[in-house]
N, C-alpha and C positions, 0 to 999 in steps of 0.2 A: 475391126472387131471391138465390141463394147461389152461392158459388164451389165448385168440385169439383176434387179432386186425382185425377189419372188415371194411366194405365199407366206412363208413363215416370218416375214419382217416383223420385228418387235418394236420398231419406232423409237429405239433408245438414242438414235442419232449419233452413235459412236463413229459411224462412217463419215458423217458430214465434215467434221473437223480434220479428218485424215485425207480427204480428197485434195490433191494439189491443184486441181483446176476448178474446184467449186462447182461441180456439176450434179450434185445430189440435192433434191428438193422434196418437200418444203424443209426449210431450216427452222430450228427452234424459235428464232426471233420473228418468224413470219406468222400472220394470223391463221393461215391454213394448217399449220402444224397441229393445232389443238384438235382438229376434227379429221385429219387425214386418215385414211384406212391403212396406208403404208407409205414408205418413201420410194422415190423414183430416181433413176439415173438417166441423164440426157445422153442419148446415143451419139449425137453429133458432136458432143464436147468431150466425152470420155476418151482418155488416152491409153486405156488398157494397161494401167500400171499395177492394178491389183491391190492397192493400199486399202481400199474399202473392204475387200475380202478378208484381209487379216484383222480388220477392226470389228467386223460383224460378230457379235457374241452368239448368234443363233444359226450361223452358216446358211444365211438366206440369199447370198449373192453369188452368181455364177457367170462365167463367160458365156456369151450368147451361143457359142459353138458347143457348149457342154450342157445345154438345157435338155432335160428329159422331155418325153412327149407330154407328160402332165404339166410341165412348166413352160412349154414353148410359147404359150400365148402371152406370157409376161413380157416378152420382147416388145410386142405391140402395145401392151398396157403401159409400159414405161414410156415408150415414145409418144403415146397419146396424151400423157400428162403435159408434155412440153409443147404440144400443139395448142393446148388450152392455156398454158403458163410458159410462154417463151422465156428462155433463160436470159436474165439480165443480171449480171454479176457486179456487185459492188464489194467484192471480196476484199477483206482486210485481215491480215494475220491476227489471230486471237491474242489478246494481251494476257499475260500471266495473272491469275487471280491474286488478290491481296492475301498475304499470309500474316498471321499474328507475329509481332516482334518476339524474339527469343526471351527477352526479359520477363515476359508474361508467364513463362513456364509452360507446363503441359496442360492442355485442355482435356478435361475428363468428361466424357459423354456416355450416358446410358441410353441405349436404343431398345425400346420395347417392341418386340416383333422380330422375326428373322426371315421375312419374305422379301420380295424384290424391292419394295420401297425402303425397307430397313437397310438392306444390303447396299443399295445404291447410295444411301445417305452415309453409311459407314465408309464406303469406298471414296466418296467425295471428301469426307473428313480426313482420311488418310493422305489424300493428295494435297490437302490444303493447309494442314497444321501439324505441329508436334502434339500428338493426341493419344489418349488411351480410350478405347471404346469397349464397352461391355454390351454384348447382344443377349437379350433375354427372350425366351419363348416358352410357353407352357407345354409344348410338345418336346419329345426327346430328339426331334429331327429339325434341321433348319430348312430354309428355302421356301416356306409357305406354299402359295398356290403353284409354284414351279413344280413342287413335288405332289401336292394334293389336289391341284386344279387342272393342270394342263392334261389334255387327253393323251392316253398312252400311245396312240398311233401318230402322235406329233413329237417324236423324240428330238427333232432338231430344235424345237422351241425350248426344251429342257436344258440345252447346252449352255444357256446363260449362267447356270450355276457354276460352270467351270471358271468363269470370270471372277466370281466371288471366292471360290476355293483358292484361286491363285493369289488374290489380293489379301486374303485373311490368314495367310500362313504365319505371319509375324505375331509375336506375343502382344503387340499393341492392341490386337483384338482378342478379347476373351469371350468364350461362349458360356452362357448359363442357361442350358436347355432343361426341360422338365421343371421349370421354375415359373410360378405364376405370381404376377404382381397383385397384391391384395391378399394373397394367401401366405407366401413365403417371405415377402418383403413389401413394404408399403411405398406409396408414391413419395411420402415425406422422407422416408429412409433413403430412397434413391437420390433425392435432392441433397441429402446430407453427405453423400459419397461422391457427388458429381457436380460440375458446374452447370450442367444442363441435362434434361431428360427429354428425349425425342420419341414420341409415340408413332409407330408405323404398323398399326394392328389391323389394317384393312377394314372390310365390311363383312362381319361374320354372320349376320342374319340375312334372311331373304324376305322379299315382299310377298304378301298373300293376295289371292284372287278376290277374297271377300264375297264368296258365293255359297249358297247352301250346299251341304255335302262335302265341302272341301276337306274335312277332317275324317272322312270315311277311310277305313283300311283300303290301301291300293291307291290312295292319293298322297303324293309326296312332293317335296321340293326337289328340283333338279340339283340343288346344292347337296342334298343328302346323297342322291344317286351318284354324283360325280365323286364325292368324298369316299363313298363305298367302293366304287370300282378302282379308285386310286389308292386304296389301302390306308386311309386315315384311321387311326386307332379308335377314335370316337364313334366310327360308323361301321366298323368291320363286322359287327354282329347284326346289322340290319338285314331284313328280308324283303325282297321285292317280288311280286307275283308276275312271273314271266310265262304263265301257263296259257294265256290268251293269245290270239293271233294279231291283235292290234294294241298299240300304245298310242297315247295322245300327249303331245307336249304343248303346253300353253306358253306362247312367247317364241319369237323367231330370231333371237340373237345367236352369236357364235357358240354359246354354251348349249343352246338347243340343238345346233347342228352337231356338236360333239356327241351329245347324248344319242341323237338319232343314228350316228355312225356306229357307236359302240353297240347299240341294240340290233343293228342289221349286218354289220361286217362279219365275215366268216371268222368264227372263233380261232381257227388255225392261224389266221393272220394276227389276231390279238395275242396269240400264244408266243409270239416272238417279241412282245413288248414287255413293259414293266407293269402291266395290269395286275391287280391283286389276284392271287390264286383263287380265293373264294368267289370272286366275281367271274373269273374265267370258267370255273366249274358250273356256276349258275347259267351263264350264257350258252354253254354247250348243251344244256337241257332246255333252253328257251324255245317256245313255240311262236314267238313274235315274227310275223311276216310283213307287217306294215306299221310304219310310224307316221302319224299325221301331225303336222306342225301348224298350230293356229297362230296367226298374226293379226293384231288389232287393226292395222292400217294396210295400205296397198303395197304392191311390189316395189315401188320407188322409195317407200318409207321403211322397208324392212330393216330390222336392226342388225342382221348379219352383214358381214363385209363381203365385198365382191370376191376377194381371193378364196375365202372359205366356201362361198357358194359355188365358185368355179371348180373347186377340188372335188365336189360331189360327183362330177361327171366322170371321174376316173376310178370310181369304186367298182370293183368286180362283182357281178351278180346282183346289182342293185339298180333299180329304175328310179329316177327322180321324176316325180309327177307334178306338173303344174297344169291346171285347167285353163285353157285359152280364154275362157269367159272371164276369168279373174284378171286378165290383162287389159280389159276395157277400162281406160283411165277416165277419171273425171276431168273437167275442162282445165282446172288449174294444174293438175299433174301432167296433162298432155302438153299444155303450154310450156311448162318447165322442161319437159323432155325434148321438145322441138326447138328450144333455144340453142343456137349454135355454140353459145358460150357455156353450156351446162357442163358441170364437172364430169370428166370422163368416167370416173368410178360410178357415178349415178346412172349414166347411160349404159354402162356395162352391166350393172345390176339388172336392168330391164331387158337388155339383149339376151343375157343368160336365161332369164325366165322364159323369154320367147323360144329359145333353143330347146329348153326342157319341155315346153308345151308341144313342140313339133317333133320331138324325138320318138323313135320307134320304141315300143315296149315289148319286153321279152317275157313270154309265159314261163312261170317258174321262178322268176327273179323276185327278190324282196323289193319293197317299195318304201321310198320316203316321199310323202305327199305334202305339198305346201298348200295351205288354205289361207287366203288373204281376206282382210276386212271381216274378221270374226272375233267375237269376244265371248268367253264362257259366262253362262248365266246360272248354271247349277251342275252339280255332280250327283248322279242318281245311283241308288242301290239300297237294298234292305240292310244287309250286314256288312257289305263291302262294295267297292265301286263296280257298277255294271254298265254305266253309260255316262256320257257327258253331253250336256245341252249347251248350245251356243247360239248367239244371235248374229245375224249378218249386219254389217255396218255400211255406212256411206261416209264420204269425206265432205267436209265443208270448211270454208275459210273463216278463221276467227283471229283477229289481230295479226294478220299476215301469216298465220300458220294453218296448215291443213289438219283438222281435228276429226276424229272418228265419232260418229253418233249412231245409235242403234236404229235399225229399221224394224218393221213388224215381221220380218222373216226369221223363223227359228228352225233349227235343225238339231237332231240328236244322233250321236254316234255310239255304237256299242263298243265298250272297251273295259278291260280289267285293270288298266294301269294309266294313271294320269300324273304327269310330272309338270309342275309349274316352273317356268324359267323366265320370270318377269322382272328380274333385277335383284341385286344385293342391297343391303342396308346396314349402315354402321350401328354399333351398339354402344351405350354409354360406358365411359371409363371411370372407375372410382376416383373421386377427388378432383375431377376435371369438369368444366362446364360442358354442356352438350346441347346441340340443336336437334330436338326430336323430329321436327318437320323435315329437315334435310338429312338427318342421320349422320352428322359430322360434328367434330369438335370445332367450335367457333375459332377462327384464326384470321390473321392478316398476313398473307404470304408465308405461312408456316409458323408464325408467332401466335401461340394460343392467347385468346383475349377473354377477359372476364365480362361480367354482366354490364359494366360501365364502358366496355369497348377498349379498355386499356390493356396492354400486354401483361400476361402473367409471367413473372420473372423466372427465367430458366426453363420454361416448358414450351415444347415445339411439337408439331405434327407433320407427317408426310404421307403421301399415298392416298388411298381411298378414304381414310378417316379424316383427311384434310380437305379433299376436293370432291368427294362423292364417288360412287362406283362407276367411273368412266375411264376409258383408255385401256391400253394393253400393257403387257409387262414393261416394255421399254419406256412407256410414258412416265414411269416413275423416276427415270433418270433425271430428266429436266426438272420435274417437280421437286425431287430431293436436292438438286443443286440450288434451287431457290431457297429452300428452308435452311440449308447449310450456310448459304451466303449471309442470311440474316443472323443465324446463330453465331457465326464467327465475327460479324460486325458488332454484335452485343458483347462478345468476349473482349474484343479490342477496346471497346468504349467503356469497359469496366461495369457493365450492367448485369453481369452474372454473379450469383452468390458464390463465395469461396467454399469449397468442400471442407467439412470438418472431420472427415475420416478418409483413409486412403484405400488403395486396392486390397491390401492385405486384410484390413479390417472387414471389408466387404466380403471377401472370400470366407473368412472365419465365420461371419454372421450367417451366410447362406449355407455353409456346410452344417451348421448347427440346426438351422431351420428345415433344411431339405437334404437328408442323407443321400437321396437318389438323384442328385444333380448330375447332369451329363455335360461334360466339357468338350473341348475340341477333340481330344483323344478318344473320348467316348463316342462322339459322332463318327470319327474315323473308323472305329471298330464296327459300328453298325453298318457304315457304308461298305467296308470291306466284306463283311459277312453277307450282305445282300448281293454284292457283285460276284462273289465267289459262288453263291448258290445259283446265280443265273448262268454261269459259264457252261454248265453241262447241257443246258437247253438252248443255247445260242441266244440268250436273253440279256439285256443290259443289266438287269438285277431281278431278284425275287424279293419283293418287299416284305418286311416283317410288319405285321399288322396289329399286334396287341402290345399294350404298354408293358406287360410283364416280360414278353420276349424281347422287346426293344431294350429294356433295361439289362436283361441278361447279356445281350449282344454288346451293349456299351461297356459292360464289365469284362468283356473278353472271355 
């Protein structure tokens, strides 16, 4: 019997170092780790010890004998990876990372942001040094996209927050929530109170389609919609027109699949999750029967991951529609697919599309329809969205890459709701350099760099604002370890400025500037109130969705 990694794998690689026989791949030091959809366990090497299960922060690992019907296929998916990548172990016990000498005293670090990248960085600092960490976030609640981005029907993915809750119980970590940098405290003031400031603010804006009619009522970013159904207080009052029978999503990444599920799944299923009540009420009244997902390139280049694509097959009352004609591959794609050494996840992505194309369709079911090789050209409507126009693409090779280009074939779909899901983009941070083209803060392995390319003393970045919007929640763990490694090296080398004010002075300053600060106890009060409200309905929590009510709950 072996253990199997399944759909909700977060890629944080906590399991890798815990495995006593080194049978989990890819590892963070392998090139494949940067692009892998998930991690895999070699069934021929696994000794059934369960160490990986205890280490997994999102409960993604199961004994093969305990796999449910919806997860059973992952037994073969794990095994297929090692047919392509035979296990060759040069395993050496990990050496303990360097810790700053005691005589240097306590390292003080401000971390701006309280999402996964920020929390992984704080956790790494706690393990590596005698440290005091202050976590800042403009919202009254921590955990970032774990709370406001993960789909409500993926509760297992949200369990990563338990790791952070456990690690941050000590007073060495202080929470300053409902506190905005640039409003309640400046970047320079943070540097006065800390050896270093680490920004882990994610990518808060979204990319635009750049087509006529994009700003018509009824056309939104998927970012807004996700924040709305997850109860983000900035978006709780948004209104989305669900009166039509069709919605169109532009982009086919995992976020697009999340949105498609939320729009089509039975609201009674969502009623057992932590979806925001206002969203649940709206979805109960929704008329949407079909969600069409437009992707710019072909089925082999689709942005969604195979595990998320596979999970759609197990949705009750929903047909997944793929037109068999869309599976006719260009010569380069067919050559790639026929290569016996092709990555198993790529072949699985195409195999699943074939299975959906050949599956029986049930009259009366809702539909999630995948359209490949399409790009929007306009959104039409007099006073609001009435239809979307798109062009059909073809693929051609350029510099070794398959690129989409438009043909002369144009199509129009009637719809009252268009949601663009074509990627996130970072926003400038006051007093820090910014690369507008890439949407990131310029940096070298987490050290922020100025216009001349030299490091900016005491300033670091981690997460999407460091590397761009790619990777999943767990990708931030390795990313944060790299940043913290350089931060600690700079501390040991004496390259960090010495704080001129202490923790007490910081707390006094912030209490004067922001009377409505939410600390750890305030967040605990919010957390308790939400979980208590959820108990009667068998839900994990009922989210509080307005700033006023969040602050009331924080005060108890």
